PyMOL Python script that loads the backbone (N, CA, C, O; Angstrom):
from pymol import cmd

cmd.read_pdbstr("""\
ATOM      1  N   MET A   1      92.197 104.403  80.890  1.00  0.00           N
ATOM      2  CA  MET A   1      93.559 103.875  81.080  1.00  0.00           C
ATOM      3  C   MET A   1      93.805 102.758  79.967  1.00  0.00           C
ATOM      4  O   MET A   1      92.894 102.179  79.374  1.00  0.00           O
ATOM      5  N   SER A   2      95.051 102.557  79.789  1.00  0.00           N
ATOM      6  CA  SER A   2      95.445 101.493  78.870  1.00  0.00           C
ATOM      7  C   SER A   2      95.519 100.014  79.762  1.00  0.00           C
ATOM      8  O   SER A   2      95.701  99.908  80.975  1.00  0.00           O
ATOM      9  N   GLU A   3      95.342  99.048  78.880  1.00  0.00           N
ATOM     10  CA  GLU A   3      95.384  97.830  79.696  1.00  0.00           C
ATOM     11  C   GLU A   3      96.570  97.532  80.419  1.00  0.00           C
ATOM     12  O   GLU A   3      96.486  96.887  81.465  1.00  0.00           O
ATOM     13  N   ILE A   4      97.745  97.953  79.955  1.00  0.00           N
ATOM     14  CA  ILE A   4      99.047  97.753  80.653  1.00  0.00           C
ATOM     15  C   ILE A   4      98.958  98.551  81.991  1.00  0.00           C
ATOM     16  O   ILE A   4      99.290  98.022  83.051  1.00  0.00           O
ATOM     17  N   THR A   5      98.551  99.696  81.929  1.00  0.00           N
ATOM     18  CA  THR A   5      98.519 100.710  83.160  1.00  0.00           C
ATOM     19  C   THR A   5      97.458  99.990  84.125  1.00  0.00           C
ATOM     20  O   THR A   5      97.707 100.018  85.331  1.00  0.00           O
ATOM     21  N   ASP A   6      96.334  99.371  83.698  1.00  0.00           N
ATOM     22  CA  ASP A   6      95.344  98.758  84.557  1.00  0.00           C
ATOM     23  C   ASP A   6      96.056  97.543  85.103  1.00  0.00           C
ATOM     24  O   ASP A   6      95.930  97.285  86.300  1.00  0.00           O
ATOM     25  N   ALA A   7      96.735  96.838  84.385  1.00  0.00           N
ATOM     26  CA  ALA A   7      97.479  95.476  84.914  1.00  0.00           C
ATOM     27  C   ALA A   7      98.414  95.955  85.988  1.00  0.00           C
ATOM     28  O   ALA A   7      98.364  95.411  87.091  1.00  0.00           O
ATOM     29  N   VAL A   8      99.265  96.929  85.755  1.00  0.00           N
ATOM     30  CA  VAL A   8     100.201  97.475  86.714  1.00  0.00           C
ATOM     31  C   VAL A   8      99.549  97.862  88.088  1.00  0.00           C
ATOM     32  O   VAL A   8      99.962  97.504  89.191  1.00  0.00           O
ATOM     33  N   LEU A   9      98.480  98.642  87.835  1.00  0.00           N
ATOM     34  CA  LEU A   9      97.780  98.962  89.099  1.00  0.00           C
ATOM     35  C   LEU A   9      97.058  97.846  89.879  1.00  0.00           C
ATOM     36  O   LEU A   9      96.953  97.863  91.106  1.00  0.00           O
ATOM     37  N   ASN A  10      96.576  96.891  89.097  1.00  0.00           N
ATOM     38  CA  ASN A  10      96.047  95.805  89.692  1.00  0.00           C
ATOM     39  C   ASN A  10      97.081  94.919  90.541  1.00  0.00           C
ATOM     40  O   ASN A  10      96.846  94.422  91.643  1.00  0.00           O
ATOM     41  N   GLU A  11      98.324  94.818  89.777  1.00  0.00           N
ATOM     42  CA  GLU A  11      99.251  94.117  90.542  1.00  0.00           C
ATOM     43  C   GLU A  11      99.868  94.766  91.645  1.00  0.00           C
ATOM     44  O   GLU A  11     100.414  94.072  92.503  1.00  0.00           O
ATOM     45  N   LYS A  12      99.852  96.170  91.750  1.00  0.00           N
ATOM     46  CA  LYS A  12     100.081  96.911  92.893  1.00  0.00           C
ATOM     47  C   LYS A  12      99.340  96.667  94.049  1.00  0.00           C
ATOM     48  O   LYS A  12      99.754  96.454  95.188  1.00  0.00           O
ATOM     49  N   LYS A  13      98.016  96.729  93.561  1.00  0.00           N
ATOM     50  CA  LYS A  13      96.877  96.362  94.649  1.00  0.00           C
ATOM     51  C   LYS A  13      97.051  95.068  95.240  1.00  0.00           C
ATOM     52  O   LYS A  13      97.040  94.880  96.456  1.00  0.00           O
ATOM     53  N   LEU A  14      97.233  94.055  94.256  1.00  0.00           N
ATOM     54  CA  LEU A  14      97.409  92.681  94.855  1.00  0.00           C
ATOM     55  C   LEU A  14      98.689  92.516  95.698  1.00  0.00           C
ATOM     56  O   LEU A  14      98.692  91.721  96.639  1.00  0.00           O
ATOM     57  N   ASN A  15      99.699  93.194  95.408  1.00  0.00           N
ATOM     58  CA  ASN A  15     100.950  93.042  96.156  1.00  0.00           C
ATOM     59  C   ASN A  15     100.668  93.664  97.581  1.00  0.00           C
ATOM     60  O   ASN A  15     101.118  93.140  98.600  1.00  0.00           O
ATOM     61  N   GLN A  16      99.930  94.763  97.596  1.00  0.00           N
ATOM     62  CA  GLN A  16      99.720  95.545  98.890  1.00  0.00           C
ATOM     63  C   GLN A  16      98.751  94.703  99.684  1.00  0.00           C
ATOM     64  O   GLN A  16      98.854  94.687 100.910  1.00  0.00           O
ATOM     65  N   MET A  17      97.777  93.971  99.042  1.00  0.00           N
ATOM     66  CA  MET A  17      96.945  93.106  99.832  1.00  0.00           C
ATOM     67  C   MET A  17      97.553  91.905 100.455  1.00  0.00           C
ATOM     68  O   MET A  17      97.194  91.454 101.542  1.00  0.00           O
ATOM     69  N   LYS A  18      98.549  91.380  99.665  1.00  0.00           N
ATOM     70  CA  LYS A  18      99.483  90.237 100.103  1.00  0.00           C
ATOM     71  C   LYS A  18     100.348  90.652 101.351  1.00  0.00           C
ATOM     72  O   LYS A  18     100.400  89.930 102.346  1.00  0.00           O
ATOM     73  N   VAL A  19     100.966  91.743 101.265  1.00  0.00           N
ATOM     74  CA  VAL A  19     101.671  92.496 102.426  1.00  0.00           C
ATOM     75  C   VAL A  19     100.759  92.678 103.715  1.00  0.00           C
ATOM     76  O   VAL A  19     101.083  92.182 104.794  1.00  0.00           O
ATOM     77  N   ASP A  20      99.722  93.342 103.555  1.00  0.00           N
ATOM     78  CA  ASP A  20      98.803  93.493 104.547  1.00  0.00           C
ATOM     79  C   ASP A  20      98.236  92.303 105.254  1.00  0.00           C
ATOM     80  O   ASP A  20      98.120  92.270 106.479  1.00  0.00           O
ATOM     81  N   ILE A  21      97.875  91.300 104.435  1.00  0.00           N
ATOM     82  CA  ILE A  21      97.376  90.053 104.980  1.00  0.00           C
ATOM     83  C   ILE A  21      98.444  89.135 105.760  1.00  0.00           C
ATOM     84  O   ILE A  21      98.221  88.491 106.785  1.00  0.00           O
ATOM     85  N   LEU A  22      99.589  89.216 105.086  1.00  0.00           N
ATOM     86  CA  LEU A  22     100.648  88.398 105.736  1.00  0.00           C
ATOM     87  C   LEU A  22     101.179  89.146 107.073  1.00  0.00           C
ATOM     88  O   LEU A  22     101.579  88.459 108.014  1.00  0.00           O
ATOM     89  N   SER A  23     101.179  90.432 107.141  1.00  0.00           N
ATOM     90  CA  SER A  23     101.406  91.263 108.372  1.00  0.00           C
ATOM     91  C   SER A  23     100.482  90.848 109.405  1.00  0.00           C
ATOM     92  O   SER A  23     100.863  90.597 110.548  1.00  0.00           O
ATOM     93  N   LEU A  24      99.160  90.764 108.996  1.00  0.00           N
ATOM     94  CA  LEU A  24      98.124  90.583 109.971  1.00  0.00           C
ATOM     95  C   LEU A  24      98.150  89.070 110.519  1.00  0.00           C
ATOM     96  O   LEU A  24      97.825  88.807 111.677  1.00  0.00           O
ATOM     97  N   GLU A  25      98.540  88.155 109.647  1.00  0.00           N
ATOM     98  CA  GLU A  25      98.643  86.783 110.021  1.00  0.00           C
ATOM     99  C   GLU A  25      99.940  86.631 110.946  1.00  0.00           C
ATOM    100  O   GLU A  25      99.938  85.856 111.903  1.00  0.00           O
ATOM    101  N   GLN A  26     100.876  87.293 110.660  1.00  0.00           N
ATOM    102  CA  GLN A  26     102.156  87.226 111.476  1.00  0.00           C
ATOM    103  C   GLN A  26     101.964  87.817 112.901  1.00  0.00           C
ATOM    104  O   GLN A  26     102.437  87.305 113.915  1.00  0.00           O
ATOM    105  N   SER A  27     101.196  88.985 112.865  1.00  0.00           N
ATOM    106  CA  SER A  27     100.849  89.610 114.151  1.00  0.00           C
ATOM    107  C   SER A  27      99.956  88.717 115.129  1.00  0.00           C
ATOM    108  O   SER A  27     100.150  88.667 116.344  1.00  0.00           O
ATOM    109  N   ASN A  28      98.930  88.002 114.437  1.00  0.00           N
ATOM    110  CA  ASN A  28      97.996  87.348 114.967  1.00  0.00           C
ATOM    111  C   ASN A  28      98.652  86.054 115.502  1.00  0.00           C
ATOM    112  O   ASN A  28      98.290  85.592 116.584  1.00  0.00           O
ATOM    113  N   LEU A  29      99.651  85.440 114.726  1.00  0.00           N
ATOM    114  CA  LEU A  29     100.447  84.227 115.265  1.00  0.00           C
ATOM    115  C   LEU A  29     101.046  84.499 116.659  1.00  0.00           C
ATOM    116  O   LEU A  29     101.085  83.613 117.512  1.00  0.00           O
ATOM    117  N   LYS A  30     101.497  85.706 116.862  1.00  0.00           N
ATOM    118  CA  LYS A  30     102.183  86.109 118.041  1.00  0.00           C
ATOM    119  C   LYS A  30     101.213  86.243 119.129  1.00  0.00           C
ATOM    120  O   LYS A  30     101.406  85.647 120.189  1.00  0.00           O
ATOM    121  N   THR A  31     100.198  86.971 118.949  1.00  0.00           N
ATOM    122  CA  THR A  31      99.206  87.435 120.020  1.00  0.00           C
ATOM    123  C   THR A  31      98.058  86.545 120.196  1.00  0.00           C
ATOM    124  O   THR A  31      97.547  86.495 121.315  1.00  0.00           O
ATOM    125  N   ARG A  32      97.552  85.791 119.183  1.00  0.00           N
ATOM    126  CA  ARG A  32      96.291  84.895 119.219  1.00  0.00           C
ATOM    127  C   ARG A  32      95.156  85.725 119.593  1.00  0.00           C
ATOM    128  O   ARG A  32      94.259  85.211 120.262  1.00  0.00           O
ATOM    129  N   GLU A  33      95.083  86.985 119.233  1.00  0.00           N
ATOM    130  CA  GLU A  33      94.144  88.033 119.497  1.00  0.00           C
ATOM    131  C   GLU A  33      92.811  87.767 118.847  1.00  0.00           C
ATOM    132  O   GLU A  33      91.746  87.923 119.444  1.00  0.00           O
ATOM    133  N   LYS A  34      92.913  87.355 117.592  1.00  0.00           N
ATOM    134  CA  LYS A  34      91.716  87.062 116.777  1.00  0.00           C
ATOM    135  C   LYS A  34      91.398  85.734 116.497  1.00  0.00           C
ATOM    136  O   LYS A  34      92.282  84.888 116.360  1.00  0.00           O
ATOM    137  N   THR A  35      90.124  85.460 116.393  1.00  0.00           N
ATOM    138  CA  THR A  35      89.609  84.023 116.338  1.00  0.00           C
ATOM    139  C   THR A  35      89.785  83.691 114.763  1.00  0.00           C
ATOM    140  O   THR A  35      90.271  84.554 114.032  1.00  0.00           O
ATOM    141  N   ASP A  36      89.434  82.585 114.306  1.00  0.00           N
ATOM    142  CA  ASP A  36      89.502  82.351 112.848  1.00  0.00           C
ATOM    143  C   ASP A  36      88.655  83.071 112.092  1.00  0.00           C
ATOM    144  O   ASP A  36      88.968  83.470 110.970  1.00  0.00           O
ATOM    145  N   GLY A  37      87.297  83.340 112.747  1.00  0.00           N
ATOM    146  CA  GLY A  37      86.270  84.166 112.158  1.00  0.00           C
ATOM    147  C   GLY A  37      86.666  85.535 111.881  1.00  0.00           C
ATOM    148  O   GLY A  37      86.462  86.177 110.850  1.00  0.00           O
ATOM    149  N   ALA A  38      87.334  85.937 113.076  1.00  0.00           N
ATOM    150  CA  ALA A  38      87.679  87.425 113.092  1.00  0.00           C
ATOM    151  C   ALA A  38      88.798  87.670 112.074  1.00  0.00           C
ATOM    152  O   ALA A  38      88.893  88.756 111.503  1.00  0.00           O
ATOM    153  N   MET A  39      89.645  86.657 111.850  1.00  0.00           N
ATOM    154  CA  MET A  39      90.750  86.839 110.805  1.00  0.00           C
ATOM    155  C   MET A  39      90.172  86.877 109.420  1.00  0.00           C
ATOM    156  O   MET A  39      90.544  87.728 108.612  1.00  0.00           O
ATOM    157  N   VAL A  40      89.265  85.965 109.131  1.00  0.00           N
ATOM    158  CA  VAL A  40      88.466  86.000 107.929  1.00  0.00           C
ATOM    159  C   VAL A  40      87.778  87.367 107.690  1.00  0.00           C
ATOM    160  O   VAL A  40      87.935  87.863 106.574  1.00  0.00           O
ATOM    161  N   ASP A  41      87.146  87.933 108.466  1.00  0.00           N
ATOM    162  CA  ASP A  41      86.463  89.207 108.430  1.00  0.00           C
ATOM    163  C   ASP A  41      87.617  90.208 108.161  1.00  0.00           C
ATOM    164  O   ASP A  41      87.489  90.962 107.196  1.00  0.00           O
ATOM    165  N   ALA A  42      88.742  90.284 108.934  1.00  0.00           N
ATOM    166  CA  ALA A  42      89.791  91.312 108.770  1.00  0.00           C
ATOM    167  C   ALA A  42      90.462  91.151 107.312  1.00  0.00           C
ATOM    168  O   ALA A  42      90.859  92.097 106.632  1.00  0.00           O
ATOM    169  N   ILE A  43      90.521  89.796 106.951  1.00  0.00           N
ATOM    170  CA  ILE A  43      91.214  89.679 105.514  1.00  0.00           C
ATOM    171  C   ILE A  43      90.200  90.241 104.433  1.00  0.00           C
ATOM    172  O   ILE A  43      90.647  90.951 103.533  1.00  0.00           O
ATOM    173  N   LYS A  44      88.972  89.974 104.488  1.00  0.00           N
ATOM    174  CA  LYS A  44      87.987  90.408 103.650  1.00  0.00           C
ATOM    175  C   LYS A  44      87.939  91.875 103.636  1.00  0.00           C
ATOM    176  O   LYS A  44      87.735  92.469 102.577  1.00  0.00           O
ATOM    177  N   LYS A  45      88.127  92.538 104.824  1.00  0.00           N
ATOM    178  CA  LYS A  45      88.147  93.968 104.963  1.00  0.00           C
ATOM    179  C   LYS A  45      89.277  94.686 104.160  1.00  0.00           C
ATOM    180  O   LYS A  45      89.096  95.733 103.539  1.00  0.00           O
ATOM    181  N   ILE A  46      90.605  93.934 104.247  1.00  0.00           N
ATOM    182  CA  ILE A  46      91.764  94.355 103.632  1.00  0.00           C
ATOM    183  C   ILE A  46      91.437  94.350 102.020  1.00  0.00           C
ATOM    184  O   ILE A  46      91.665  95.302 101.275  1.00  0.00           O
ATOM    185  N   ILE A  47      90.865  93.105 101.630  1.00  0.00           N
ATOM    186  CA  ILE A  47      90.686  92.874 100.213  1.00  0.00           C
ATOM    187  C   ILE A  47      89.717  94.181  99.706  1.00  0.00           C
ATOM    188  O   ILE A  47      90.032  94.952  98.799  1.00  0.00           O
ATOM    189  N   VAL A  48      88.668  94.237 100.376  1.00  0.00           N
ATOM    190  CA  VAL A  48      87.573  95.365  99.958  1.00  0.00           C
ATOM    191  C   VAL A  48      88.268  96.680  99.836  1.00  0.00           C
ATOM    192  O   VAL A  48      88.237  97.338  98.796  1.00  0.00           O
ATOM    193  N   ASP A  49      88.943  97.076 100.999  1.00  0.00           N
ATOM    194  CA  ASP A  49      89.448  98.359 101.222  1.00  0.00           C
ATOM    195  C   ASP A  49      90.549  98.673 100.095  1.00  0.00           C
ATOM    196  O   ASP A  49      90.613  99.764  99.529  1.00  0.00           O
ATOM    197  N   GLU A  50      91.379  97.628  99.841  1.00  0.00           N
ATOM    198  CA  GLU A  50      92.414  97.788  98.919  1.00  0.00           C
ATOM    199  C   GLU A  50      91.863  97.873  97.420  1.00  0.00           C
ATOM    200  O   GLU A  50      92.360  98.594  96.556  1.00  0.00           O
ATOM    201  N   SER A  51      90.825  97.079  97.250  1.00  0.00           N
ATOM    202  CA  SER A  51      90.229  97.164  95.856  1.00  0.00           C
ATOM    203  C   SER A  51      89.805  98.510  95.439  1.00  0.00           C
ATOM    204  O   SER A  51      89.909  98.942  94.291  1.00  0.00           O
ATOM    205  N   LYS A  52      89.246  99.241  96.601  1.00  0.00           N
ATOM    206  CA  LYS A  52      88.639 100.554  96.287  1.00  0.00           C
ATOM    207  C   LYS A  52      89.612 101.732  96.120  1.00  0.00           C
ATOM    208  O   LYS A  52      89.250 102.807  95.641  1.00  0.00           O
ATOM    209  N   LYS A  53      90.840 101.485  96.530  1.00  0.00           N
ATOM    210  CA  LYS A  53      91.885 102.410  96.373  1.00  0.00           C
ATOM    211  C   LYS A  53      92.236 102.812  95.037  1.00  0.00           C
ATOM    212  O   LYS A  53      92.208 101.925  94.183  1.00  0.00           O
ATOM    213  N   THR A  54      92.579 104.040  94.671  1.00  0.00           N
ATOM    214  CA  THR A  54      93.235 104.295  93.376  1.00  0.00           C
ATOM    215  C   THR A  54      94.699 104.876  93.532  1.00  0.00           C
ATOM    216  O   THR A  54      95.010 105.659  94.429  1.00  0.00           O
ATOM    217  N   TYR A  55      95.441 104.474  92.697  1.00  0.00           N
ATOM    218  CA  TYR A  55      96.885 104.893  92.633  1.00  0.00           C
ATOM    219  C   TYR A  55      97.122 105.782  91.444  1.00  0.00           C
ATOM    220  O   TYR A  55      98.247 106.229  91.222  1.00  0.00           O
TER     221      TYR A  55
END
""", "prot")
cmd.dss("prot")
cmd.show_as("cartoon", "prot")
cmd.util.cbc("prot")
cmd.orient("prot")
């Protein structure tokens, strides 16, 4: 792939990570279901899972 294509894909992944993390944060603010440690683990999982995806 070209550098431009890679940059677009990486930006798409980054944007999706942001959306997923903000959604998780917003949900947890309402429910207080997850502790700080659980939130850190969930955010790490989002980052790892999204980085493995191919578009």
